[in-house]
C-alpha positions as CSV (number, residue, x, y, z in Angstrom):
1,M,-46.0,-122.6,-60.5
2,A,-49.4,-123.0,-62.0
3,Y,-50.3,-124.6,-65.4
4,G,-53.5,-124.6,-67.3
5,K,-53.3,-128.1,-68.7
6,V,-51.2,-131.0,-67.3
7,L,-51.0,-134.6,-68.4
8,A,-50.4,-137.2,-65.7
9,V,-49.1,-140.6,-66.9
10,L,-50.3,-143.5,-64.7
11,T,-48.6,-146.8,-64.9
12,G,-50.1,-148.8,-62.0
13,D,-47.0,-148.7,-59.8
14,I,-46.3,-146.9,-56.5
15,T,-45.6,-143.6,-58.3
16,D,-49.2,-143.0,-59.4
17,Q,-50.3,-141.3,-56.2
18,G,-47.3,-138.9,-56.4
19,V,-47.8,-138.2,-60.1
20,L,-51.5,-137.4,-59.5
21,A,-50.8,-135.2,-56.5
22,Q,-48.1,-133.3,-58.3
23,G,-50.3,-132.8,-61.4
24,A,-53.3,-131.7,-59.3
25,D,-51.0,-129.2,-57.4
26,M,-49.9,-127.7,-60.7
27,V,-53.4,-127.0,-62.0
28,R,-55.3,-126.3,-58.8
29,S,-54.6,-122.6,-58.2
30,V,-55.7,-121.6,-61.8
31,R,-58.5,-124.1,-62.0
32,G,-56.7,-125.7,-64.8
33,K,-57.4,-129.2,-66.2
34,L,-55.6,-132.4,-65.2
35,F,-55.6,-135.2,-67.8
36,A,-54.7,-138.7,-66.6
37,V,-53.8,-141.4,-69.0
38,Y,-53.0,-145.0,-68.7
39,V,-51.3,-146.5,-71.8
40,I,-51.8,-150.2,-72.8
41,E,-48.8,-151.2,-74.8
42,V,-49.9,-153.6,-77.6
43,D,-47.4,-156.1,-79.1
44,R,-46.5,-155.6,-82.7
45,N,-47.9,-159.0,-83.6
46,M,-51.4,-157.7,-82.8
47,P,-53.4,-154.8,-84.3
48,V,-53.0,-151.7,-82.2
49,D,-56.8,-151.6,-81.5
50,A,-57.0,-155.3,-80.6
51,E,-59.1,-156.3,-77.6
52,V,-56.7,-156.8,-74.6
53,G,-59.2,-157.7,-71.9
54,S,-57.1,-158.1,-68.8
55,A,-54.9,-155.1,-69.6
56,T,-58.0,-153.0,-70.3
57,E,-59.5,-154.1,-66.9
58,K,-56.3,-153.2,-65.1
59,G,-56.2,-149.8,-66.8
60,E,-59.8,-149.0,-66.0
61,Q,-59.3,-149.9,-62.4
62,I,-56.3,-147.6,-62.2
63,L,-58.2,-144.7,-63.8
64,V,-61.2,-145.3,-61.5
65,G,-58.9,-145.2,-58.5
66,A,-57.3,-142.0,-59.8
67,E,-60.8,-140.4,-60.2
68,T,-61.6,-141.2,-56.6
69,S,-58.3,-140.1,-55.1
70,V,-57.6,-136.9,-57.0
71,Q,-58.8,-133.8,-55.1
72,L,-60.0,-131.6,-57.9
73,P,-63.5,-130.4,-58.9
74,R,-65.1,-132.8,-61.2
75,G,-64.8,-130.7,-64.4
76,D,-61.1,-130.2,-63.8
77,F,-60.1,-133.8,-64.1
78,E,-60.3,-136.2,-67.0
79,A,-59.0,-139.8,-67.3
80,Q,-58.5,-141.8,-70.4
81,L,-57.3,-145.2,-71.5
82,L,-55.0,-145.3,-74.5
83,Q,-53.7,-148.2,-76.6
84,A,-50.4,-147.8,-78.4
85,R,-47.2,-149.6,-79.5
86,E,-45.1,-147.7,-77.0
87,L,-45.9,-145.6,-74.0
88,G,-43.4,-142.8,-74.8
89,S,-44.7,-141.9,-78.2
90,A,-48.3,-142.2,-77.0
91,V,-47.7,-139.7,-74.2
92,V,-45.9,-137.3,-76.4
93,N,-48.7,-137.4,-79.0
94,E,-51.4,-137.1,-76.4
95,A,-49.6,-134.1,-74.9
96,A,-49.3,-132.4,-78.3
97,N,-53.0,-133.2,-79.2
98,R,-54.3,-131.7,-75.9
99,E,-51.8,-128.8,-76.0
100,V,-50.8,-129.4,-72.4
101,D,-48.3,-127.2,-70.6
102,A,-46.7,-130.0,-68.7
103,I,-46.4,-133.8,-68.4
104,V,-45.9,-135.5,-65.0
105,I,-44.5,-139.0,-65.3
106,G,-43.1,-141.3,-62.6
107,T,-40.5,-143.9,-62.1
108,S,-39.8,-146.2,-59.1
109,C,-36.0,-146.5,-59.1
110,P,-35.8,-149.1,-61.8
111,S,-32.6,-151.1,-62.4
112,D,-31.3,-152.8,-65.4
113,Y,-28.7,-155.5,-64.6
114,G,-28.3,-154.0,-61.2
115,Y,-27.7,-150.4,-62.3
116,F,-30.1,-147.5,-62.3
117,S,-32.0,-147.1,-65.5
118,L,-34.9,-145.0,-66.8
119,G,-35.6,-147.6,-69.5
120,E,-36.6,-146.4,-73.0
121,Q,-39.9,-144.7,-72.6
122,I,-39.0,-141.9,-70.0
123,P,-36.0,-140.7,-72.0
124,Y,-38.2,-140.7,-75.1
125,V,-40.7,-138.4,-73.4
126,L,-37.9,-136.2,-72.0
127,E,-36.4,-135.8,-75.5
128,H,-39.5,-135.4,-77.6
129,A,-42.1,-133.6,-75.5
130,R,-42.7,-130.0,-76.5
131,C,-43.6,-128.9,-72.9
132,L,-42.3,-129.1,-69.4
133,V,-41.7,-132.7,-68.2
134,V,-41.8,-133.4,-64.4
135,L,-40.2,-136.7,-63.4
136,W,-41.6,-138.1,-60.2
137,R,-39.2,-140.6,-58.6
138,E,-40.2,-142.4,-55.5
139,A,-37.6,-143.0,-52.8
140,P,-36.2,-146.5,-52.8
141,N,-37.4,-148.6,-49.9
142,R,-34.9,-149.5,-47.1
143,F,-34.2,-153.0,-48.5
144,E,-33.2,-151.6,-51.9
145,Q,-31.1,-148.9,-50.2
146,R,-29.1,-151.5,-48.3
147,H,-28.4,-153.6,-51.4
148,T,-27.5,-150.6,-53.4
149,R,-25.0,-149.4,-50.8
150,R,-23.3,-152.8,-50.7
151,R,-23.0,-152.9,-54.5
152,V,-21.6,-149.4,-54.6
153,R,-19.1,-150.1,-51.8
154,G,-18.0,-153.3,-53.6
155,R,-17.4,-151.7,-57.0
156,Q,-13.9,-150.6,-57.9
157,L,-13.1,-147.7,-60.1
158,N,-11.9,-149.9,-63.0
159,G,-15.4,-151.5,-63.3
160,G,-14.5,-154.7,-61.5
161,F,-15.8,-155.9,-58.1
162,S,-14.0,-156.4,-54.9
163,H,-15.2,-158.7,-52.2
164,V,-16.6,-156.8,-49.2
């Protein structure tokens, strides 16, 4: 399917290339516009517009890399650095302000205490966005797959663990 405006959320991890490629594919056939954003999350003990040098440098490098790797005509791609308290609300607000048709956001098989978790920000985007949300999940590498299989085999139905 083709969309006129798509917001690609870049985070600096391995999902960025997939997120960009998916977003570009969604706008390419209709010469739509792909907006890429990198969100710097600012701690609550600092002003939201505070200078955060190293984080800004990292974000700018990620956006420059995105500009060089995305395969769209120059006018069909725009990259922007945002500063906010939380990524989720910044993405939802940016999508609403730009009136995008879809958001593409990625995750790289995160775990919380050994169990799969999307964290707090992705569920926030899924719940509050007023447009299509595409979740790009990278396949876990072989090392992670081996350890996940061992944990799953070792878990009993009652929640305890058996020795394997």
